[in-house]
ROSE-144115 format. One record per residue (C-alpha): residue in one letter; x, z, y. Coordinates in steps of 0.05 Angstrom, whole numbers, plus 5000, padded with zeros to 4 digits. Example, Ala and Ser with C-alpha at 12.3 -4.5 7.8 and 13.67 -1.06 7.14 Angstrom:
BEGIN
NODE res    u    w    v
NODE   a 5246 5156 4910
NODE   s 5273 5143 4979
END
This chain:
BEGIN
NODE res    u    w    v
NODE   x 0862 2788 5414
NODE   x 0880 2860 5434
NODE   x 0952 2877 5450
NODE   x 0995 2908 5396
NODE   x 0998 2984 5400
NODE   x 1061 3017 5424
NODE   x 1094 3081 5446
NODE   x 1130 3087 5512
NODE   x 1174 3139 5545
NODE   x 1215 3141 5609
NODE   x 1218 3099 5672
NODE   x 1265 3044 5693
NODE   x 1286 2977 5665
NODE   x 1244 2958 5605
NODE   x 1274 2959 5535
NODE   x 1227 2934 5481
NODE   x 1244 2956 5410
NODE   x 1220 2914 5351
NODE   x 1222 2946 5282
NODE   x 1235 2915 5214
NODE   x 1187 2898 5158
NODE   x 1191 2969 5130
NODE   x 1183 3004 5196
NODE   x 1137 3022 5252
NODE   x 1142 3048 5323
NODE   x 1172 3113 5297
NODE   x 1232 3075 5269
NODE   x 1264 3074 5337
NODE   x 1248 3147 5355
NODE   x 1321 3165 5366
NODE   x 1332 3106 5413
NODE   x 1267 3117 5451
NODE   x 1288 3189 5467
NODE   x 1359 3170 5486
NODE   x 1340 3111 5530
NODE   x 1285 3149 5566
NODE   x 1332 3207 5581
NODE   x 1383 3160 5613
NODE   x 1340 3119 5659
NODE   x 1306 3065 5618
NODE   x 1234 3054 5599
NODE   x 1234 3050 5524
NODE   x 1176 3017 5489
NODE   x 1170 3013 5413
NODE   x 1114 2970 5386
NODE   x 1077 2968 5321
NODE   x 1084 2896 5298
NODE   x 1016 2862 5285
NODE   x 0987 2891 5221
NODE   x 1027 2955 5227
NODE   x 0998 3021 5250
NODE   x 0938 3007 5294
NODE   x 0960 2938 5315
NODE   x 0911 2883 5296
NODE   x 0937 2834 5244
NODE   x 0945 2761 5259
NODE   x 0926 2699 5219
NODE   x 0966 2662 5197
NODE   x 1020 2715 5191
NODE   x 1082 2681 5216
NODE   x 1136 2683 5269
NODE   x 1099 2638 5319
NODE   x 1041 2687 5322
NODE   x 1086 2748 5322
NODE   x 1126 2720 5380
NODE   x 1062 2704 5418
NODE   x 1038 2775 5409
NODE   x 1105 2802 5432
NODE   x 1105 2757 5494
NODE   x 1034 2780 5510
NODE   x 1058 2852 5507
NODE   x 1118 2837 5552
NODE   x 1071 2804 5603
NODE   x 1025 2865 5601
NODE   x 1082 2914 5608
NODE   x 1117 2875 5663
NODE   x 1061 2836 5697
NODE   x 1103 2819 5758
NODE   x 1150 2776 5717
NODE   x 1223 2788 5706
NODE   x 1264 2797 5644
NODE   x 1267 2853 5593
NODE   x 1316 2875 5540
NODE   x 1294 2860 5469
NODE   x 1323 2902 5412
NODE   x 1305 2879 5342
NODE   x 1325 2904 5273
NODE   x 1314 2865 5209
NODE   x 1250 2826 5215
NODE   x 1245 2852 5286
NODE   x 1310 2816 5301
NODE   x 1278 2751 5276
NODE   x 1219 2762 5322
NODE   x 1267 2776 5380
NODE   x 1304 2710 5367
NODE   x 1237 2673 5367
NODE   x 1216 2706 5433
NODE   x 1283 2692 5466
NODE   x 1279 2619 5447
NODE   x 1206 2610 5467
NODE   x 1208 2649 5532
NODE   x 1280 2655 5557
NODE   x 1253 2672 5626
NODE   x 1226 2739 5600
NODE   x 1288 2761 5561
NODE   x 1347 2785 5601
NODE   x 1388 2816 5545
NODE   x 1382 2811 5470
NODE   x 1405 2860 5416
NODE   x 1401 2836 5343
NODE   x 1415 2890 5292
NODE   x 1421 2880 5216
NODE   x 1383 2815 5218
NODE   x 1393 2741 5202
NODE   x 1381 2673 5232
NODE   x 1353 2648 5166
NODE   x 1332 2670 5097
NODE   x 1358 2621 5045
NODE   x 1333 2616 4973
NODE   x 1397 2641 4941
NODE   x 1420 2693 4992
NODE   x 1418 2769 4989
NODE   x 1359 2773 5037
NODE   x 1317 2728 4992
NODE   x 1337 2769 4932
NODE   x 1316 2834 4967
NODE   x 1249 2803 4986
NODE   x 1237 2779 4914
NODE   x 1251 2849 4887
NODE   x 1204 2881 4937
NODE   x 1149 2831 4921
NODE   x 1159 2846 4847
NODE   x 1151 2920 4860
NODE   x 1088 2908 4899
NODE   x 1063 2867 4841
NODE   x 1067 2927 4795
NODE   x 1013 2961 4836
NODE   x 1058 3020 4855
NODE   x 1037 3052 4921
NODE   x 1082 3052 4982
NODE   x 1100 3126 4976
NODE   x 1130 3113 4908
NODE   x 1165 3049 4930
NODE   x 1195 3076 4994
NODE   x 1251 3121 4967
NODE   x 1281 3065 4924
NODE   x 1277 3014 4981
NODE   x 1313 3060 5030
NODE   x 1365 3079 4979
NODE   x 1382 3006 4965
NODE   x 1387 2990 5039
NODE   x 1429 3048 5064
NODE   x 1504 3060 5066
NODE   x 1547 3117 5040
NODE   x 1553 3154 5106
NODE   x 1480 3150 5127
NODE   x 1451 3210 5165
NODE   x 1404 3246 5116
NODE   x 1353 3259 5171
NODE   x 1353 3186 5189
NODE   x 1340 3166 5116
NODE   x 1283 3216 5114
NODE   x 1251 3182 5174
NODE   x 1264 3114 5143
NODE   x 1228 3135 5079
NODE   x 1169 3161 5120
NODE   x 1162 3097 5160
NODE   x 1167 3053 5098
NODE   x 1114 3095 5063
NODE   x 1066 3086 5121
NODE   x 1066 3010 5117
NODE   x 1005 2982 5084
NODE   x 1022 2944 5020
NODE   x 0982 2882 5042
NODE   x 1018 2880 5108
NODE   x 1087 2888 5077
NODE   x 1072 2832 5028
NODE   x 1053 2785 5084
NODE   x 1114 2804 5126
NODE   x 1162 2794 5067
NODE   x 1131 2726 5052
NODE   x 1137 2705 5125
NODE   x 1211 2719 5126
NODE   x 1222 2671 5068
NODE   x 1207 2613 5114
NODE   x 1248 2637 5173
NODE   x 1305 2591 5197
NODE   x 1330 2591 5268
NODE   x 1403 2573 5255
NODE   x 1400 2507 5291
NODE   x 1371 2540 5353
NODE   x 1421 2596 5362
NODE   x 1464 2555 5409
NODE   x 1404 2553 5456
NODE   x 1403 2628 5466
NODE   x 1434 2635 5535
NODE   x 1426 2709 5551
NODE   x 1477 2764 5540
NODE   x 1471 2782 5466
NODE   x 1498 2839 5424
NODE   x 1498 2836 5348
NODE   x 1503 2901 5309
NODE   x 1523 2900 5236
NODE   x 1526 2955 5184
NODE   x 1591 2955 5145
NODE   x 1554 2966 5079
NODE   x 1491 2926 5093
NODE   x 1472 2894 5026
NODE   x 1426 2841 5054
NODE   x 1454 2823 5122
NODE   x 1527 2840 5115
NODE   x 1576 2834 5174
NODE   x 1593 2763 5155
NODE   x 1521 2742 5168
NODE   x 1521 2773 5238
NODE   x 1591 2745 5250
NODE   x 1566 2674 5238
NODE   x 1509 2687 5287
NODE   x 1557 2713 5339
NODE   x 1598 2649 5334
NODE   x 1535 2608 5345
NODE   x 1508 2648 5404
NODE   x 1552 2632 5463
NODE   x 1584 2691 5496
NODE   x 1556 2742 5447
NODE   x 1592 2802 5419
NODE   x 1591 2835 5350
NODE   x 1600 2908 5335
NODE   x 1607 2932 5264
NODE   x 1583 3003 5250
NODE   x 1623 3037 5194
NODE   x 1593 3073 5135
NODE   x 1522 3048 5143
NODE   x 1476 2995 5115
NODE   x 1414 2956 5137
NODE   x 1383 3012 5179
NODE   x 1439 3028 5229
NODE   x 1392 3055 5283
NODE   x 1371 3110 5234
NODE   x 1433 3117 5191
NODE   x 1480 3126 5250
NODE   x 1437 3135 5312
NODE   x 1492 3162 5356
NODE   x 1539 3104 5342
NODE   x 1482 3054 5349
NODE   x 1461 3085 5415
NODE   x 1532 3084 5443
NODE   x 1539 3010 5429
NODE   x 1470 2996 5457
NODE   x 1482 3036 5521
NODE   x 1549 3004 5534
NODE   x 1516 2936 5528
NODE   x 1458 2956 5574
NODE   x 1507 2981 5626
NODE   x 1543 2915 5625
NODE   x 1605 2935 5586
NODE   x 1632 2880 5541
NODE   x 1636 2906 5469
NODE   x 1698 2888 5430
NODE   x 1685 2827 5388
NODE   x 1698 2837 5314
NODE   x 1729 2776 5280
END
């Protein structure tokens, strides 16, 4: 199977950025530019089924992790560990990769994500609503503004929301449906204690589906991890507050210990 497509910029230690279910490689455009300008090689993939990346069958986290690992091995053929940054569903893929191939992950950043989607939780409710909207036959351009509005916080950067709407609208409906369905079966809570790499968790203060309490519980389970809460934003902190997101990310990459939020 061909490798997933990706964009890359810069030279230096590799940082691989994994977008959420409503994103694409452009979702991390602010971070790619920042990282490349400061001495990292930033790579943002299109998850299988997104953009020009070939889909996988069955569509689940095992296959997504395998495709991600194949990309890491192609980008860093000499071995060694990379930094994984995942938001939303991308954070779930990042967890899966870190658990399956800890030798290839040196640092882990999990933003606005969860270790599990439970039947009665806010994430499951969000997925159900999205699947209902897809069931009406509405196209993605009509769906995108409402999705982004529901996910974002009161202080979100307007330009970031514009990019979020664009990325969401570019996702094929069939791909989004399969990605949403895959998340309903995700549960890595019991394995979090086995993540043994430096880990940063980033939470949006007003995230309606993965609120700070969800990330706080993950931080407790992942030994030695740190949690940073970004004020005024929701589920898309990398786009809603890119400067604050980047500062936290850069501190972590440089080895600074973020203040743990209790």
